[in-house]
CHARMM-style PDB file with segment names, atoms N, HN, CA, C and O in Angstrom:
ATOM      1  N   MET     1      -9.358   2.404  -7.295  1.00  0.00      PROA
ATOM      2  CA  MET     1      -8.250   3.143  -7.123  1.00  0.00      PROA
ATOM      3  C   MET     1      -8.014   1.937  -6.137  1.00  0.00      PROA
ATOM      4  O   MET     1      -7.317   0.992  -6.508  1.00  0.00      PROA
ATOM      5  N   ARG     2      -8.505   1.954  -5.062  1.00  0.00      PROA
ATOM      6  HN  ARG     2      -9.071   2.721  -4.760  1.00  0.00      PROA
ATOM      7  CA  ARG     2      -8.207   1.624  -3.733  1.00  0.00      PROA
ATOM      8  C   ARG     2      -8.078   0.119  -4.360  1.00  0.00      PROA
ATOM      9  O   ARG     2      -6.937  -0.224  -4.668  1.00  0.00      PROA
ATOM     10  N   ALA     3      -9.056  -0.736  -4.559  1.00  0.00      PROA
ATOM     11  HN  ALA     3      -9.983  -0.457  -4.308  1.00  0.00      PROA
ATOM     12  CA  ALA     3      -8.567  -1.701  -5.233  1.00  0.00      PROA
ATOM     13  C   ALA     3      -7.269  -1.852  -5.736  1.00  0.00      PROA
ATOM     14  O   ALA     3      -6.412  -2.489  -5.124  1.00  0.00      PROA
ATOM     15  N   ALA     4      -7.046  -1.235  -6.957  1.00  0.00      PROA
ATOM     16  HN  ALA     4      -7.742  -0.718  -7.455  1.00  0.00      PROA
ATOM     17  CA  ALA     4      -5.481  -1.345  -7.594  1.00  0.00      PROA
ATOM     18  C   ALA     4      -4.126  -1.106  -6.568  1.00  0.00      PROA
ATOM     19  O   ALA     4      -2.959  -1.424  -6.798  1.00  0.00      PROA
ATOM     20  N   LEU     5      -4.537  -0.621  -5.692  1.00  0.00      PROA
ATOM     21  HN  LEU     5      -5.485  -0.363  -5.506  1.00  0.00      PROA
ATOM     22  CA  LEU     5      -3.325  -0.005  -4.263  1.00  0.00      PROA
ATOM     23  C   LEU     5      -3.438  -1.234  -3.694  1.00  0.00      PROA
ATOM     24  O   LEU     5      -2.356  -1.801  -3.538  1.00  0.00      PROA
ATOM     25  N   GLY     6      -4.102  -1.642  -3.446  1.00  0.00      PROA
ATOM     26  HN  GLY     6      -4.981  -1.181  -3.573  1.00  0.00      PROA
ATOM     27  CA  GLY     6      -4.495  -3.363  -2.799  1.00  0.00      PROA
ATOM     28  C   GLY     6      -3.863  -4.504  -3.714  1.00  0.00      PROA
ATOM     29  O   GLY     6      -3.155  -5.390  -3.236  1.00  0.00      PROA
ATOM     30  N   VAL     7      -4.011  -4.460  -4.352  1.00  0.00      PROA
ATOM     31  HN  VAL     7      -4.586  -3.740  -4.740  1.00  0.00      PROA
ATOM     32  CA  VAL     7      -3.223  -5.292  -5.169  1.00  0.00      PROA
ATOM     33  C   VAL     7      -1.596  -5.298  -5.341  1.00  0.00      PROA
ATOM     34  O   VAL     7      -0.900  -6.309  -5.243  1.00  0.00      PROA
ATOM     35  N   ALA     8      -0.918  -3.398  -5.736  1.00  0.00      PROA
ATOM     36  HN  ALA     8      -1.484  -2.578  -5.815  1.00  0.00      PROA
ATOM     37  CA  ALA     8      -0.113  -3.867  -5.828  1.00  0.00      PROA
ATOM     38  C   ALA     8       0.580  -3.762  -4.582  1.00  0.00      PROA
ATOM     39  O   ALA     8       1.780  -3.685  -4.847  1.00  0.00      PROA
ATOM     40  N   VAL     9       0.405  -3.725  -3.438  1.00  0.00      PROA
ATOM     41  HN  VAL     9      -0.570  -3.788  -3.222  1.00  0.00      PROA
ATOM     42  CA  VAL     9       0.492  -3.426  -1.954  1.00  0.00      PROA
ATOM     43  C   VAL     9       0.886  -5.906  -2.212  1.00  0.00      PROA
ATOM     44  O   VAL     9       1.806  -6.647  -2.559  1.00  0.00      PROA
ATOM     45  N   PHE    10      -0.708  -6.028  -1.681  1.00  0.00      PROA
ATOM     46  HN  PHE    10      -1.455  -5.426  -1.399  1.00  0.00      PROA
ATOM     47  CA  PHE    10      -0.193  -7.888  -2.021  1.00  0.00      PROA
ATOM     48  C   PHE    10       0.694  -8.116  -3.174  1.00  0.00      PROA
ATOM     49  O   PHE    10       1.503  -9.034  -3.037  1.00  0.00      PROA
ATOM     50  N   LEU    11       0.701  -7.585  -4.078  1.00  0.00      PROA
ATOM     51  HN  LEU    11       0.044  -6.840  -4.190  1.00  0.00      PROA
ATOM     52  CA  LEU    11       2.499  -8.070  -5.242  1.00  0.00      PROA
ATOM     53  C   LEU    11       3.360  -7.666  -4.434  1.00  0.00      PROA
ATOM     54  O   LEU    11       4.140  -8.609  -4.301  1.00  0.00      PROA
ATOM     55  N   GLY    12       3.809  -6.516  -3.584  1.00  0.00      PROA
ATOM     56  HN  GLY    12       3.175  -5.750  -3.692  1.00  0.00      PROA
ATOM     57  CA  GLY    12       5.347  -6.141  -3.177  1.00  0.00      PROA
ATOM     58  C   GLY    12       4.839  -7.149  -1.554  1.00  0.00      PROA
ATOM     59  O   GLY    12       5.584  -6.741  -0.664  1.00  0.00      PROA
ATOM     60  N   ARG    13       4.300  -7.758  -1.239  1.00  0.00      PROA
ATOM     61  HN  ARG    13       3.695  -8.090  -1.962  1.00  0.00      PROA
ATOM     62  CA  ARG    13       4.574  -8.889  -0.060  1.00  0.00      PROA
ATOM     63  C   ARG    13       4.548  -9.913   0.024  1.00  0.00      PROA
ATOM     64  O   ARG    13       4.740 -10.495   1.091  1.00  0.00      PROA
ATOM     65  N   ARG    14       4.193 -10.738  -1.552  1.00  0.00      PROA
ATOM     66  HN  ARG    14       4.037 -10.265  -2.420  1.00  0.00      PROA
ATOM     67  CA  ARG    14       4.175 -11.938  -1.642  1.00  0.00      PROA
ATOM     68  C   ARG    14       5.281 -12.296  -1.303  1.00  0.00      PROA
ATOM     69  O   ARG    14       5.063 -13.288  -0.607  1.00  0.00      PROA
ATOM     70  N   PRO    15       6.899 -12.047  -1.365  1.00  0.00      PROA
ATOM     71  CA  PRO    15       7.652 -12.798  -1.210  1.00  0.00      PROA
ATOM     72  C   PRO    15       7.806 -12.733   0.071  1.00  0.00      PROA
ATOM     73  O   PRO    15       8.857 -13.238   0.467  1.00  0.00      PROA
ATOM     74  N   PHE    16       7.126 -12.287   0.862  1.00  0.00      PROA
ATOM     75  HN  PHE    16       6.272 -11.876   0.541  1.00  0.00      PROA
ATOM     76  CA  PHE    16       7.343 -12.158   1.967  1.00  0.00      PROA
ATOM     77  C   PHE    16       6.166 -13.480   2.605  1.00  0.00      PROA
ATOM     78  O   PHE    16       6.539 -14.453   3.261  1.00  0.00      PROA
ATOM     79  N   LEU    17       5.115 -13.267   2.315  1.00  0.00      PROA
ATOM     80  HN  LEU    17       4.812 -12.477   1.783  1.00  0.00      PROA
ATOM     81  CA  LEU    17       3.941 -14.295   2.527  1.00  0.00      PROA
ATOM     82  C   LEU    17       4.503 -15.898   1.632  1.00  0.00      PROA
ATOM     83  O   LEU    17       3.935 -16.871   2.126  1.00  0.00      PROA
ATOM     84  N   LEU    18       5.170 -16.154   0.832  1.00  0.00      PROA
ATOM     85  HN  LEU    18       5.632 -15.363   0.431  1.00  0.00      PROA
ATOM     86  CA  LEU    18       5.703 -16.997   0.362  1.00  0.00      PROA
ATOM     87  C   LEU    18       6.449 -17.305   0.828  1.00  0.00      PROA
ATOM     88  O   LEU    18       7.007 -18.211   0.208  1.00  0.00      PROA
ATOM     89  N   GLY    19       7.207 -16.900   2.329  1.00  0.00      PROA
ATOM     90  HN  GLY    19       6.754 -16.164   2.832  1.00  0.00      PROA
ATOM     91  CA  GLY    19       8.623 -17.648   2.885  1.00  0.00      PROA
ATOM     92  C   GLY    19      10.026 -17.267   1.550  1.00  0.00      PROA
ATOM     93  O   GLY    19      11.149 -17.771   1.532  1.00  0.00      PROA
ATOM     94  N   HSD    20       9.576 -16.467   0.781  1.00  0.00      PROA
ATOM     95  HN  HSD    20       8.663 -16.057   0.795  1.00  0.00      PROA
ATOM     96  CA  HSD    20      11.408 -16.165   0.480  1.00  0.00      PROA
ATOM     97  C   HSD    20      11.907 -15.169   0.198  1.00  0.00      PROA
ATOM     98  O   HSD    20      11.319 -14.105   0.008  1.00  0.00      PROA
ATOM     99  N   GLU    21      12.888 -15.339   0.140  1.00  0.00      PROA
ATOM    100  HN  GLU    21      13.366 -16.204   0.295  1.00  0.00      PROA
ATOM    101  CA  GLU    21      13.682 -13.769  -0.078  1.00  0.00      PROA
ATOM    102  C   GLU    21      13.768 -12.458  -1.042  1.00  0.00      PROA
ATOM    103  O   GLU    21      14.105 -12.302  -2.215  1.00  0.00      PROA
ATOM    104  N   ALA    22      13.274 -11.515   0.072  1.00  0.00      PROA
ATOM    105  HN  ALA    22      13.000 -11.642   1.026  1.00  0.00      PROA
ATOM    106  CA  ALA    22      12.615 -10.365  -1.278  1.00  0.00      PROA
ATOM    107  C   ALA    22      14.532  -9.731  -1.363  1.00  0.00      PROA
ATOM    108  O   ALA    22      15.457  -9.513  -0.581  1.00  0.00      PROA
ATOM    109  N   SER    23      14.255  -9.667  -2.816  1.00  0.00      PROA
ATOM    110  HN  SER    23      13.504  -9.844  -3.451  1.00  0.00      PROA
ATOM    111  CA  SER    23      14.954  -8.411  -2.961  1.00  0.00      PROA
ATOM    112  C   SER    23      14.700  -6.793  -2.663  1.00  0.00      PROA
ATOM    113  O   SER    23      13.568  -6.312  -2.612  1.00  0.00      PROA
ATOM    114  N   LEU    24      15.955  -6.006  -2.468  1.00  0.00      PROA
ATOM    115  HN  LEU    24      16.874  -6.397  -2.509  1.00  0.00      PROA
ATOM    116  CA  LEU    24      15.713  -4.745  -2.559  1.00  0.00      PROA
ATOM    117  C   LEU    24      14.586  -3.575  -3.491  1.00  0.00      PROA
ATOM    118  O   LEU    24      14.541  -2.346  -3.452  1.00  0.00      PROA
ATOM    119  N   LEU    25      14.075  -4.196  -3.987  1.00  0.00      PROA
ATOM    120  HN  LEU    25      14.111  -5.195  -4.019  1.00  0.00      PROA
ATOM    121  CA  LEU    25      13.647  -3.652  -4.930  1.00  0.00      PROA
ATOM    122  C   LEU    25      12.012  -3.661  -4.418  1.00  0.00      PROA
ATOM    123  O   LEU    25      11.391  -2.627  -4.170  1.00  0.00      PROA
ATOM    124  N   GLU    26      11.370  -5.218  -4.297  1.00  0.00      PROA
ATOM    125  HN  GLU    26      11.874  -6.058  -4.498  1.00  0.00      PROA
ATOM    126  CA  GLU    26      10.964  -5.716  -3.813  1.00  0.00      PROA
ATOM    127  C   GLU    26      10.429  -5.147  -2.698  1.00  0.00      PROA
ATOM    128  O   GLU    26       9.347  -4.566  -2.610  1.00  0.00      PROA
ATOM    129  N   GLU    27      11.495  -5.403  -1.589  1.00  0.00      PROA
ATOM    130  HN  GLU    27      12.374  -5.874  -1.660  1.00  0.00      PROA
ATOM    131  CA  GLU    27      11.098  -4.437  -0.277  1.00  0.00      PROA
ATOM    132  C   GLU    27      11.069  -2.671  -0.329  1.00  0.00      PROA
ATOM    133  O   GLU    27      10.830  -2.145   0.758  1.00  0.00      PROA
ATOM    134  N   LEU    28      11.209  -2.095  -1.058  1.00  0.00      PROA
ATOM    135  HN  LEU    28      11.403  -2.523  -1.941  1.00  0.00      PROA
ATOM    136  CA  LEU    28      11.075  -0.534  -1.287  1.00  0.00      PROA
ATOM    137  C   LEU    28       9.775  -1.050  -2.117  1.00  0.00      PROA
ATOM    138  O   LEU    28       8.857  -0.889  -1.313  1.00  0.00      PROA
ATOM    139  N   PHE    29       9.392  -1.424  -2.951  1.00  0.00      PROA
ATOM    140  HN  PHE    29      10.138  -1.554  -3.604  1.00  0.00      PROA
ATOM    141  CA  PHE    29       8.004  -1.475  -3.657  1.00  0.00      PROA
ATOM    142  C   PHE    29       6.652  -2.298  -2.569  1.00  0.00      PROA
ATOM    143  O   PHE    29       5.500  -2.416  -2.985  1.00  0.00      PROA
ATOM    144  N   ALA    30       7.001  -2.687  -1.468  1.00  0.00      PROA
ATOM    145  HN  ALA    30       7.937  -2.591  -1.130  1.00  0.00      PROA
ATOM    146  CA  ALA    30       5.855  -3.051  -0.726  1.00  0.00      PROA
ATOM    147  C   ALA    30       6.042  -2.326   0.233  1.00  0.00      PROA
ATOM    148  O   ALA    30       5.020  -2.243   0.915  1.00  0.00      PROA
ATOM    149  N   GLY    31       7.382  -1.401   0.851  1.00  0.00      PROA
ATOM    150  HN  GLY    31       8.212  -1.468   0.298  1.00  0.00      PROA
ATOM    151  CA  GLY    31       6.794  -0.010   1.697  1.00  0.00      PROA
ATOM    152  C   GLY    31       6.294   0.675   1.383  1.00  0.00      PROA
ATOM    153  O   GLY    31       5.295   1.080   1.977  1.00  0.00      PROA
ATOM    154  N   GLY    32       6.799   1.247   0.092  1.00  0.00      PROA
ATOM    155  HN  GLY    32       7.611   0.918  -0.391  1.00  0.00      PROA
ATOM    156  CA  GLY    32       5.753   2.461  -0.581  1.00  0.00      PROA
ATOM    157  C   GLY    32       4.888   2.091  -0.543  1.00  0.00      PROA
ATOM    158  O   GLY    32       4.088   2.894  -0.063  1.00  0.00      PROA
ATOM    159  N   GLY    33       4.222   0.629  -0.970  1.00  0.00      PROA
ATOM    160  HN  GLY    33       4.872  -0.023  -1.360  1.00  0.00      PROA
ATOM    161  CA  GLY    33       2.710   0.898  -1.204  1.00  0.00      PROA
ATOM    162  C   GLY    33       2.003   0.661   0.041  1.00  0.00      PROA
ATOM    163  O   GLY    33       0.792   0.463   0.140  1.00  0.00      PROA
ATOM    164  N   PHE    34       2.710   0.691   0.823  1.00  0.00      PROA
ATOM    165  HN  PHE    34       3.694   0.852   0.742  1.00  0.00      PROA
ATOM    166  CA  PHE    34       2.163   0.676   2.168  1.00  0.00      PROA
ATOM    167  C   PHE    34       1.550   1.980   2.832  1.00  0.00      PROA
ATOM    168  O   PHE    34       0.534   2.150   3.507  1.00  0.00      PROA
ATOM    169  N   ILE    35       2.570   2.860   2.378  1.00  0.00      PROA
ATOM    170  HN  ILE    35       3.395   2.722   1.830  1.00  0.00      PROA
ATOM    171  CA  ILE    35       2.712   4.117   2.329  1.00  0.00      PROA
ATOM    172  C   ILE    35       2.261   4.302   1.376  1.00  0.00      PROA
ATOM    173  O   ILE    35       1.351   3.487   1.531  1.00  0.00      PROA
ATOM    174  N   LEU    36       2.065   4.732   0.345  1.00  0.00      PROA
ATOM    175  HN  LEU    36       2.804   5.394   0.219  1.00  0.00      PROA
ATOM    176  CA  LEU    36       1.144   5.364  -0.749  1.00  0.00      PROA
ATOM    177  C   LEU    36      -0.503   4.796  -0.449  1.00  0.00      PROA
ATOM    178  O   LEU    36      -1.396   5.464  -0.970  1.00  0.00      PROA
ATOM    179  N   VAL    37      -0.880   3.636   0.342  1.00  0.00      PROA
ATOM    180  HN  VAL    37      -0.154   3.093   0.765  1.00  0.00      PROA
ATOM    181  CA  VAL    37      -1.697   3.330   0.357  1.00  0.00      PROA
ATOM    182  C   VAL    37      -2.771   4.290   1.683  1.00  0.00      PROA
ATOM    183  O   VAL    37      -3.812   4.927   1.523  1.00  0.00      PROA
ATOM    184  N   LEU    38      -2.074   4.060   2.756  1.00  0.00      PROA
ATOM    185  HN  LEU    38      -1.228   3.543   2.886  1.00  0.00      PROA
ATOM    186  CA  LEU    38      -1.896   5.105   4.069  1.00  0.00      PROA
ATOM    187  C   LEU    38      -2.387   6.248   3.848  1.00  0.00      PROA
ATOM    188  O   LEU    38      -3.347   6.707   4.469  1.00  0.00      PROA
ATOM    189  N   LEU    39      -1.802   6.800   2.978  1.00  0.00      PROA
ATOM    190  HN  LEU    39      -1.023   6.428   2.474  1.00  0.00      PROA
ATOM    191  CA  LEU    39      -2.012   8.544   2.830  1.00  0.00      PROA
ATOM    192  C   LEU    39      -2.889   8.562   2.180  1.00  0.00      PROA
ATOM    193  O   LEU    39      -3.639   9.466   2.548  1.00  0.00      PROA
ATOM    194  N   VAL    40      -3.566   7.616   0.685  1.00  0.00      PROA
ATOM    195  HN  VAL    40      -2.957   6.882   0.386  1.00  0.00      PROA
ATOM    196  CA  VAL    40      -4.242   7.553   0.746  1.00  0.00      PROA
ATOM    197  C   VAL    40      -5.857   7.734   1.114  1.00  0.00      PROA
ATOM    198  O   VAL    40      -6.719   8.388   0.528  1.00  0.00      PROA
ATOM    199  N   TYR    41      -5.933   6.946   2.249  1.00  0.00      PROA
ATOM    200  HN  TYR    41      -5.233   6.414   2.725  1.00  0.00      PROA
ATOM    201  CA  TYR    41      -7.074   6.674   3.352  1.00  0.00      PROA
ATOM    202  C   TYR    41      -6.402   7.921   4.387  1.00  0.00      PROA
ATOM    203  O   TYR    41      -7.380   8.151   5.098  1.00  0.00      PROA
ATOM    204  N   VAL    42      -5.907   8.338   4.605  1.00  0.00      PROA
ATOM    205  HN  VAL    42      -5.113   8.151   4.027  1.00  0.00      PROA
ATOM    206  CA  VAL    42      -5.749  10.072   5.036  1.00  0.00      PROA
ATOM    207  C   VAL    42      -6.369  10.944   4.494  1.00  0.00      PROA
ATOM    208  O   VAL    42      -7.330  11.653   4.791  1.00  0.00      PROA
ATOM    209  N   PHE    43      -5.684  10.818   3.612  1.00  0.00      PROA
ATOM    210  HN  PHE    43      -4.904  10.241   3.371  1.00  0.00      PROA
ATOM    211  CA  PHE    43      -6.205  12.751   2.226  1.00  0.00      PROA
ATOM    212  C   PHE    43      -8.078  12.108   2.021  1.00  0.00      PROA
ATOM    213  O   PHE    43      -9.090  12.795   1.885  1.00  0.00      PROA
ATOM    214  N   THR    44      -7.999  11.189   2.053  1.00  0.00      PROA
ATOM    215  HN  THR    44      -7.177  10.631   2.164  1.00  0.00      PROA
ATOM    216  CA  THR    44      -9.947  10.595   1.557  1.00  0.00      PROA
ATOM    217  C   THR    44     -10.582  10.797   2.609  1.00  0.00      PROA
ATOM    218  O   THR    44     -11.786  11.047   2.651  1.00  0.00      PROA
ATOM    219  N   SER    45      -9.577  10.679   3.890  1.00  0.00      PROA
ATOM    220  HN  SER    45      -8.598  10.476   3.856  1.00  0.00      PROA
ATOM    221  CA  SER    45     -10.880  11.036   5.018  1.00  0.00      PROA
ATOM    222  C   SER    45     -10.536  11.937   5.329  1.00  0.00      PROA
ATOM    223  O   SER    45     -11.525  12.581   5.677  1.00  0.00      PROA
ATOM    224  N   VAL    46      -9.461  12.634   5.489  1.00  0.00      PROA
ATOM    225  HN  VAL    46      -8.657  12.110   5.206  1.00  0.00      PROA
ATOM    226  CA  VAL    46      -9.803  14.537   5.817  1.00  0.00      PROA
ATOM    227  C   VAL    46     -10.878  15.053   5.017  1.00  0.00      PROA
ATOM    228  O   VAL    46     -11.841  15.585   5.570  1.00  0.00      PROA
ATOM    229  N   GLY    47     -10.812  14.955   3.845  1.00  0.00      PROA
ATOM    230  HN  GLY    47     -10.030  14.523   3.396  1.00  0.00      PROA
ATOM    231  CA  GLY    47     -11.649  15.608   3.041  1.00  0.00      PROA
ATOM    232  C   GLY    47     -13.274  15.174   3.005  1.00  0.00      PROA
ATOM    233  O   GLY    47     -14.153  15.831   2.448  1.00  0.00      PROA
ATOM    234  N   THR    48     -13.443  14.049   3.653  1.00  0.00      PROA
ATOM    235  HN  THR    48     -12.729  13.515   4.106  1.00  0.00      PROA
ATOM    236  CA  THR    48     -14.838  14.345   4.439  1.00  0.00      PROA
ATOM    237  C   THR    48     -15.138  15.215   6.153  1.00  0.00      PROA
ATOM    238  O   THR    48     -16.052  15.723   6.803  1.00  0.00      PROA
ATOM    239  N   ILE    49     -13.867  14.966   6.227  1.00  0.00      PROA
ATOM    240  HN  ILE    49     -13.125  14.554   5.700  1.00  0.00      PROA
ATOM    241  CA  ILE    49     -14.221  15.972   7.923  1.00  0.00      PROA
ATOM    242  C   ILE    49     -15.076  17.528   7.665  1.00  0.00      PROA
ATOM    243  O   ILE    49     -14.664  18.549   7.113  1.00  0.00      PROA
ATOM    244  N   GLY    50     -16.330  17.251   8.263  1.00  0.00      PROA
ATOM    245  HN  GLY    50     -16.665  16.422   8.711  1.00  0.00      PROA
ATOM    246  CA  GLY    50     -16.862  19.073   7.761  1.00  0.00      PROA
ATOM    247  C   GLY    50     -17.728  18.554   6.933  1.00  0.00      PROA
ATOM    248  O   GLY    50     -18.593  19.429   6.965  1.00  0.00      PROA
ATOM    249  N   ASP    51     -18.190  17.598   6.074  1.00  0.00      PROA
ATOM    250  HN  ASP    51     -17.488  16.887   6.049  1.00  0.00      PROA
ATOM    251  CA  ASP    51     -19.135  17.385   4.942  1.00  0.00      PROA
ATOM    252  C   ASP    51     -20.550  16.648   5.839  1.00  0.00      PROA
ATOM    253  O   ASP    51     -20.905  15.474   5.732  1.00  0.00      PROA
ATOM    254  N   ASP    52     -21.225  17.759   6.757  1.00  0.00      PROA
ATOM    255  HN  ASP    52     -20.937  18.712   6.844  1.00  0.00      PROA
ATOM    256  CA  ASP    52     -22.579  17.286   7.619  1.00  0.00      PROA
ATOM    257  C   ASP    52     -23.175  17.709   6.654  1.00  0.00      PROA
ATOM    258  OT1 ASP    52     -24.404  17.664   6.619  1.00  0.00      PROA
TER     259      ASP     52
END
């Protein structure tokens, strides 16, 4: 799951990495992918709090 999210963020950031102008859809995809990855990491980390 995390690997797929990483690939999605990379594909969204690809125009920026290659030095091309990104379309609005690509910018939204990249930003949304970043937020999604952040939320997944936060919620999976919060779920492990208290597990001793």
